[in-house]
C-alpha positions as CSV (number, residue, x, y, z in Angstrom):
1,M,-1.0,-24.2,6.7
2,N,-4.3,-23.8,9.3
3,D,-6.6,-21.5,10.3
4,R,-7.7,-21.4,6.7
5,H,-11.3,-18.6,6.6
6,P,-14.4,-19.8,5.8
7,S,-16.0,-18.3,2.4
8,K,-18.4,-16.1,2.3
9,I,-18.2,-14.2,-0.8
10,H,-18.9,-10.1,-1.3
11,A,-22.1,-9.2,-3.2
12,G,-20.7,-6.2,-4.5
13,F,-18.0,-3.7,-3.8
14,R,-19.1,-0.2,-4.8
15,R,-21.8,0.2,-2.6
16,G,-24.3,3.3,-3.3
17,V,-28.0,4.8,-1.6
18,G,-30.6,4.7,-3.7
19,C,-33.1,6.9,-4.4
20,R,-36.4,8.8,-5.9
21,I,-36.0,12.6,-7.1
22,G,-37.0,14.3,-9.6
23,I,-34.7,16.5,-11.7
24,A,-35.8,20.4,-12.8
25,A,-32.7,21.6,-14.6
26,P,-32.6,22.9,-18.4
27,P,-30.8,19.2,-20.1
28,Y,-27.9,21.5,-21.2
29,L,-26.6,22.4,-17.8
30,L,-27.6,19.0,-16.7
31,S,-25.3,17.4,-19.9
32,L,-22.5,19.5,-18.8
33,V,-22.6,18.1,-15.7
34,L,-22.5,14.6,-17.0
35,F,-19.7,15.9,-18.9
36,F,-17.6,17.1,-16.4
37,W,-18.1,13.7,-14.6
38,S,-17.0,11.4,-17.7
39,I,-13.7,12.7,-17.3
40,G,-13.2,14.7,-14.2
41,S,-12.6,18.0,-12.8
42,I,-9.9,20.3,-13.4
43,N,-10.7,23.1,-10.8
44,L,-8.6,22.9,-7.1
45,F,-10.1,25.6,-5.4
46,S,-13.9,23.9,-5.1
47,V,-16.1,21.7,-4.0
48,P,-15.1,17.6,-4.7
49,L,-18.1,15.2,-4.9
50,K,-18.2,11.6,-6.3
51,G,-20.4,10.9,-8.6
52,A,-22.7,7.7,-8.8
53,N,-21.0,6.6,-11.6
54,G,-17.1,6.4,-9.6
55,K,-16.2,9.8,-10.8
56,V,-14.9,13.0,-8.7
57,V,-16.2,16.3,-9.6
58,D,-15.1,19.8,-8.4
59,F,-18.0,21.5,-8.4
60,V,-16.9,25.1,-8.3
61,G,-20.4,26.4,-5.4
62,I,-23.1,24.4,-4.3
63,K,-25.2,26.6,-3.2
64,S,-28.3,24.4,-1.9
65,G,-29.7,21.2,-1.6
66,G,-33.5,19.9,-1.6
67,P,-36.2,18.2,-2.8
68,D,-34.7,18.7,-6.7
69,G,-31.2,17.8,-5.7
70,L,-28.2,19.9,-5.2
71,K,-27.9,23.4,-6.8
72,V,-24.3,23.8,-8.4
73,Q,-22.2,25.4,-10.3
74,L,-19.6,24.3,-12.6
75,V,-17.7,28.0,-13.5
76,E,-17.5,31.2,-11.8
77,D,-20.3,33.0,-12.6
78,G,-22.1,31.1,-14.8
79,D,-25.6,29.1,-14.0
80,S,-26.6,27.4,-11.8
81,V,-27.8,23.6,-12.0
82,D,-29.8,21.4,-9.7
83,V,-28.6,18.3,-10.1
84,P,-30.4,15.2,-8.8
85,W,-29.4,13.4,-5.8
86,E,-29.0,10.2,-7.6
87,K,-26.5,11.4,-9.2
88,F,-23.6,11.5,-6.6
89,D,-22.2,8.3,-4.5
90,L,-24.6,9.1,-1.6
91,E,-22.3,7.0,0.6
92,S,-19.5,8.9,-0.4
93,L,-21.4,11.4,0.7
94,K,-21.5,10.7,3.7
95,N,-18.9,10.0,4.3
96,D,-16.5,12.9,3.2
97,Q,-19.1,15.9,2.8
98,P,-21.6,15.2,6.3
99,V,-22.3,19.1,5.4
100,I,-24.3,18.3,2.4
101,F,-25.0,14.8,3.2
102,K,-27.2,16.5,5.9
103,A,-29.2,18.6,3.1
104,Y,-29.8,15.3,1.7
105,E,-31.4,13.7,4.2
106,A,-33.7,17.3,5.4
107,S,-34.6,17.3,1.5
108,K,-36.3,14.1,2.0
109,G,-38.5,15.6,4.3
110,G,-39.6,18.4,1.2
111,E,-37.1,20.9,3.6
112,T,-34.0,22.8,1.0
113,T,-31.1,23.6,3.1
114,V,-28.7,27.0,2.7
115,L,-25.0,25.7,2.7
116,D,-23.4,28.7,0.6
117,L,-20.1,26.3,-0.4
118,G,-17.3,27.2,-2.7
119,S,-17.9,30.1,-5.1
120,F,-21.3,30.7,-3.3
121,K,-19.3,31.6,0.2
122,P,-20.0,35.0,2.1
123,N,-17.2,36.8,1.4
124,T,-14.2,36.5,3.4
125,P,-10.6,35.9,3.8
126,S,-10.1,34.1,0.9
127,P,-8.3,30.7,2.3
128,S,-5.7,30.4,-0.9
129,A,-2.5,30.0,-0.6
130,K,-1.4,33.7,-1.1
131,N,-3.5,34.3,1.6
132,M,-2.3,32.3,4.1
133,S,1.6,33.3,3.5
134,K,0.8,36.6,5.6
135,G,0.9,34.6,8.3
136,D,-2.6,34.1,10.9
137,G,-0.1,35.1,14.1
138,Q,0.8,31.5,15.5
139,G,0.7,29.4,12.4
140,G,2.2,31.0,9.0
141,L,0.8,29.2,6.4
142,F,-2.2,27.6,8.4
143,D,-5.2,29.2,9.1
144,P,-7.1,29.2,12.3
145,T,-8.4,25.6,11.4
146,G,-5.5,24.0,11.0
147,W,-5.4,24.2,6.5
148,G,-2.7,25.0,5.5
149,E,-1.5,25.4,1.8
150,L,1.6,26.3,-0.3
151,K,4.0,25.7,-3.4
152,V,7.0,23.7,-3.2
153,G,9.1,22.7,-6.3
154,G,6.5,23.0,-8.8
155,G,3.9,20.9,-6.5
156,R,0.7,22.3,-4.7
157,F,0.3,21.1,-0.8
158,V,-2.8,20.8,1.4
159,M,-2.4,19.7,4.4
160,Q,-4.7,19.2,7.8
161,L,-3.3,19.8,11.3
162,P,-5.2,17.8,14.3
163,E,-6.2,19.8,17.0
164,G,-3.1,18.4,19.0
165,D,0.8,18.5,18.4
166,P,1.1,16.0,15.4
167,K,2.9,12.5,15.9
168,G,2.7,12.0,11.9
169,V,1.4,12.7,8.5
170,L,-0.6,10.8,6.4
171,L,0.0,11.5,2.9
172,V,-1.7,10.8,0.5
173,S,-1.9,10.0,-2.9
174,V,-4.8,8.9,-4.8
175,G,-6.0,9.8,-8.8
176,I,-4.7,9.4,-12.0
177,D,-3.8,12.9,-13.5
178,G,-1.4,14.4,-10.0
179,R,-4.3,16.3,-8.4
180,S,-4.6,14.4,-5.5
181,S,-5.8,17.3,-2.8
182,R,-9.3,16.7,-4.0
183,Y,-9.3,14.1,-2.1
184,V,-8.0,15.7,1.4
185,G,-10.7,18.5,2.4
186,R,-10.6,20.9,4.8
187,G,-11.5,19.6,8.4
188,R,-11.2,16.8,11.2
189,F,-14.4,14.6,9.6
190,G,-14.9,12.3,7.3
191,K,-12.7,10.0,4.9
192,W,-9.8,10.6,7.4
193,A,-11.2,11.3,11.2
194,E,-9.0,8.5,12.7
195,Y,-6.2,9.2,11.5
196,F,-7.3,12.8,13.3
197,E,-8.5,11.2,16.5
198,K,-7.2,8.4,17.2
199,F,-3.7,8.9,15.7
200,Q,-3.0,12.2,15.4
201,F,-2.0,12.7,12.4
202,A,-2.0,15.3,10.2
203,V,-3.4,14.8,6.8
204,M,-1.4,16.1,3.6
205,S,-2.0,16.3,-0.1
206,Y,-0.2,17.4,-3.2
207,D,-0.8,18.5,-6.8
208,F,1.5,18.4,-9.4
209,P,1.1,18.2,-13.7
210,M,1.1,15.5,-15.2
211,S,1.5,14.0,-19.0
212,R,1.7,11.0,-21.1
213,D,3.0,9.9,-24.0
214,S,1.6,8.2,-26.7
215,G,-0.2,6.6,-23.9
216,G,3.1,5.5,-21.9
217,A,3.5,7.2,-18.4
218,G,5.8,10.0,-19.7
219,K,8.1,11.6,-17.3
220,G,5.6,11.3,-15.0
221,Y,6.0,13.3,-11.7
222,F,5.7,9.9,-10.0
223,Q,8.5,8.7,-11.5
224,P,12.4,7.9,-9.8
225,G,14.2,10.8,-10.0
226,N,11.8,13.5,-10.3
227,A,12.3,16.7,-8.4
228,S,8.7,16.3,-7.1
229,F,9.4,13.9,-4.5
230,E,12.4,16.2,-2.4
231,A,9.4,18.7,-3.1
232,T,7.1,16.8,-1.5
233,I,9.6,16.4,1.7
234,D,10.4,20.3,1.3
235,A,6.7,21.3,2.0
236,I,6.4,19.0,5.1
237,A,9.6,21.2,6.7
238,K,7.7,24.1,5.1
239,F,4.5,23.3,7.0
240,G,6.5,23.1,10.2
241,S,6.4,27.3,10.4
242,H,3.6,26.4,13.1
243,P,4.1,26.0,16.9
244,R,2.9,22.3,17.0
245,F,4.6,21.0,13.7
246,A,7.9,21.4,15.1
247,N,9.3,18.4,14.4
248,A,7.7,18.6,10.7
249,E,11.5,17.5,9.5
250,K,11.7,14.3,11.0
251,I,8.0,13.7,11.8
252,P,6.9,9.2,10.4
253,I,5.0,9.6,7.5
254,A,2.5,6.6,6.1
255,L,1.3,6.5,2.6
256,Y,-2.1,5.7,0.8
257,G,-1.3,5.2,-2.5
258,F,-4.4,4.0,-5.3
259,D,-4.3,4.4,-8.9
260,V,-1.5,4.1,-11.2
261,P,0.3,7.4,-10.8
262,G,-1.3,7.8,-7.2
263,A,0.4,4.4,-6.5
264,A,3.4,4.7,-7.9
265,F,4.5,7.6,-6.1
266,A,3.6,6.4,-3.2
267,F,6.2,3.3,-3.5
268,N,8.6,5.4,-5.1
269,F,8.5,7.9,-2.1
270,A,8.6,4.8,0.1
271,Q,12.1,3.1,-1.3
272,K,13.4,6.5,-1.1
273,Y,12.7,8.2,2.8
274,H,12.4,5.2,4.3
275,E,13.6,5.7,7.0
276,R,11.0,8.0,8.0
277,V,8.5,6.0,6.1
278,L,5.7,3.2,9.0
279,A,3.7,2.0,6.1
280,A,2.8,2.3,2.4
281,V,-0.8,1.5,1.0
282,V,0.3,0.4,-2.8
283,A,-3.0,0.1,-4.8
284,K,-3.3,-0.9,-8.5
285,G,-1.0,1.3,-9.8
286,A,2.8,0.3,-11.7
287,F,6.2,2.6,-12.2
288,Y,7.4,0.8,-9.3
289,S,10.3,1.5,-10.4
290,N,12.6,3.0,-7.3
291,A,15.5,1.3,-6.5
292,L,15.6,-1.3,-3.6
293,S,17.5,-2.0,-0.9
294,A,17.9,-4.4,2.2
295,E,16.5,-2.0,4.3
296,S,14.2,0.2,1.8
297,V,12.0,-3.5,1.3
298,K,11.3,-3.9,5.6
299,V,8.8,-0.8,5.2
300,P,5.6,-2.6,5.5
301,L,3.8,-2.5,2.3
302,L,0.3,-4.1,1.2
303,L,0.7,-4.4,-2.5
304,I,-2.9,-3.8,-4.5
305,S,-3.7,-4.9,-7.6
306,G,-7.4,-5.5,-9.4
307,E,-8.2,-8.8,-10.9
308,N,-10.1,-6.6,-13.7
309,D,-8.5,-3.7,-13.7
310,I,-8.3,-2.6,-17.6
311,E,-6.9,0.9,-16.9
312,V,-3.4,0.1,-16.0
313,K,-3.2,-1.8,-19.3
314,S,-3.8,1.6,-21.0
315,W,-0.9,3.1,-19.4
316,K,1.9,1.4,-21.4
317,P,3.2,-0.2,-17.8
318,E,6.4,-0.9,-16.4
319,N,7.5,-2.7,-12.8
320,T,4.2,-3.8,-12.3
321,M,3.1,-5.8,-9.2
322,E,3.9,-8.8,-11.1
323,V,7.5,-7.3,-11.7
324,V,8.3,-6.1,-8.8
325,Y,7.1,-8.2,-5.9
326,P,9.5,-11.4,-6.7
327,Q,12.0,-9.1,-6.7
328,G,11.1,-8.1,-3.0
329,R,10.2,-11.4,-2.0
330,E,14.2,-12.2,-2.6
331,L,15.4,-9.8,-0.3
332,G,13.0,-10.7,2.6
333,A,10.6,-7.4,2.0
334,N,8.1,-7.1,4.6
335,W,5.1,-6.7,1.2
336,V,1.9,-8.4,1.2
337,Y,0.7,-9.5,-2.1
338,A,-3.2,-9.5,-2.4
339,R,-5.5,-9.2,-5.3
340,E,-9.7,-8.1,-5.2
341,P,-10.8,-9.9,-7.5
342,R,-13.5,-9.0,-9.7
343,A,-11.8,-5.5,-8.8
344,G,-10.8,-2.2,-11.6
345,S,-9.4,-0.1,-11.3
346,G,-9.1,2.7,-8.3
347,E,-11.0,2.3,-4.3
348,T,-13.4,-0.2,-3.7
349,M,-15.1,0.1,-0.6
350,L,-13.3,-3.4,0.5
351,S,-9.8,-2.3,-1.1
352,M,-10.1,1.4,1.3
353,G,-11.8,-0.9,4.3
354,F,-8.6,-3.4,4.1
355,A,-5.9,-0.8,3.4
356,K,-7.7,1.5,6.5
357,L,-7.2,-2.0,8.3
358,F,-3.6,-2.6,7.3
359,L,-2.1,1.1,7.5
360,Q,-3.5,1.9,11.2
361,R,-2.0,-1.8,11.9
362,M,0.9,-0.7,11.0
363,I,1.5,2.5,12.6
364,L,0.8,1.4,16.4
365,A,3.2,-1.2,15.7
366,R,5.9,0.5,14.0
367,L,5.4,4.1,15.9
368,T,7.4,4.7,19.3
369,P,5.4,6.7,22.3
370,T,8.6,9.4,21.2
371,G,7.7,9.6,17.6
372,E,10.6,7.2,16.7
373,V,10.0,4.0,14.4
374,K,10.8,1.2,14.7
375,S,11.5,-2.4,13.3
376,L,9.0,-5.2,13.0
377,D,10.0,-8.4,13.4
378,S,9.9,-10.1,10.0
379,E,10.4,-13.6,11.3
380,D,7.4,-13.4,13.7
381,S,5.0,-12.8,11.7
382,W,2.0,-14.9,9.3
383,I,2.2,-16.2,5.4
384,G,-0.7,-16.9,3.4
385,N,-0.8,-18.9,0.2
386,L,-1.3,-16.6,-3.0
387,E,-3.6,-19.7,-4.6
388,T,-5.4,-21.2,-1.8
389,F,-5.5,-18.2,0.6
390,E,-4.7,-20.7,3.3
391,I,-3.0,-18.5,6.1
392,G,-0.8,-19.7,9.0
393,R,1.8,-18.8,11.0
394,R,5.7,-18.4,9.5
395,E,8.1,-20.9,10.5
396,G,11.9,-20.2,10.2
397,S,13.3,-17.2,8.3
398,E,14.1,-18.7,4.9
399,T,13.0,-17.2,1.8
400,L,9.3,-17.9,1.5
401,S,8.5,-19.0,-2.0
402,Q,6.8,-17.5,-4.8
403,E,3.5,-19.1,-3.8
404,L,3.5,-17.2,-0.5
405,T,2.9,-14.0,0.8
406,W,4.8,-11.9,4.1
407,L,1.5,-11.3,6.5
408,P,2.9,-9.1,9.6
409,N,0.5,-10.7,12.0
410,G,-3.0,-13.2,12.8
411,E,-5.2,-10.1,12.2
412,I,-4.0,-8.8,8.9
413,A,-3.8,-12.4,7.9
414,K,-7.3,-13.3,8.6
415,A,-7.7,-9.8,7.0
416,W,-6.2,-10.6,3.7
417,A,-7.5,-13.7,3.1
418,N,-10.8,-12.2,3.6
419,F,-10.4,-9.9,1.2
420,C,-8.3,-12.1,-1.2
421,Q,-12.0,-14.0,-1.6
422,G,-14.1,-11.5,-2.2
423,I,-15.4,-10.9,1.3
424,D,-16.3,-8.0,4.1
425,L,-13.7,-7.7,6.8
426,E,-14.9,-8.7,9.9
427,G,-16.1,-5.3,12.0
428,E,-15.3,-3.1,9.6
């Protein structure tokens, strides 16, 4: 082995931006806001904002942003409350909600910005799936901005189209409650901007009903054999009603999966529809239960676990990463095994950075100019030592020993060595 990367310990995984702003809200209303943040919100058609505690709440409406914070509404026709800026994850706000972040910046100079989002939006035609199903004269299920919604097979699906003809679909599968659509917002900016601009991908997500039996997974939508997988494929095909999306029935798909249900759905989808999947991020989950085949394991996967992930244990997990990885290795899988040090469940700045790098490099490596999915040469690759984090070029085609992981190229190899030691990715 060679080319061991030098160590530089990452000081903290969840970055935040601090501020000192007073609060002018009735205590009971603010308590209600903080309660919702402790459990997550259930409204599907609202404005999702991440709190400083890492939880996401879907606010029904946001009236304005000023020195006292954001004036928000939790339920339709309910009272408004000022939530101080320090209660929000401002780094997330900057990336995912630039309009609101601009109001935050203005508030530091004493200005109040009228936002009128969600329930405060002036009376205009609703962007709901019901209204969009009437068609926009050219795109059927899509509104003029390229945002579409529909329901198929018990699930609700959302999609944002890029400016030009889509060359692929990024399927976002995140969260512990089956409501992944909150992580995809209307518009071609924020967290997924590069997929619209650089790769010309449509970004899609879903909402599926979900229950847990006695703390376990029950018959979750992410389990093999569930109709949710076929429903997702059908939804992509139905979104093909847009004239710029005529190749929907065979368009390549990349998957971004985090948390137990989200990662399980991404893994099982990638195995089931491997001929269409470019690559998948499968992070901090379990129930990786779909049958493996010599062909399905050729899809490049980034399998991430958290060293201190207690959330996954509460699901009474089966077929965890530790179980399924050796099975894939025996079949010669193009899988990267990575454990994030000192990290629990969910996305962190470090894991998101590595996931983004892996997914985008695999899209570039596998998607041909004509839209076909090409194979990777697993022998022309690198390997990493799971104990020492040393990396080097792979020699020969023999099955990797248990202390080694496959790595697709030198760039990913160096990023992997950094990640496993809690080091920031260079240039990210």
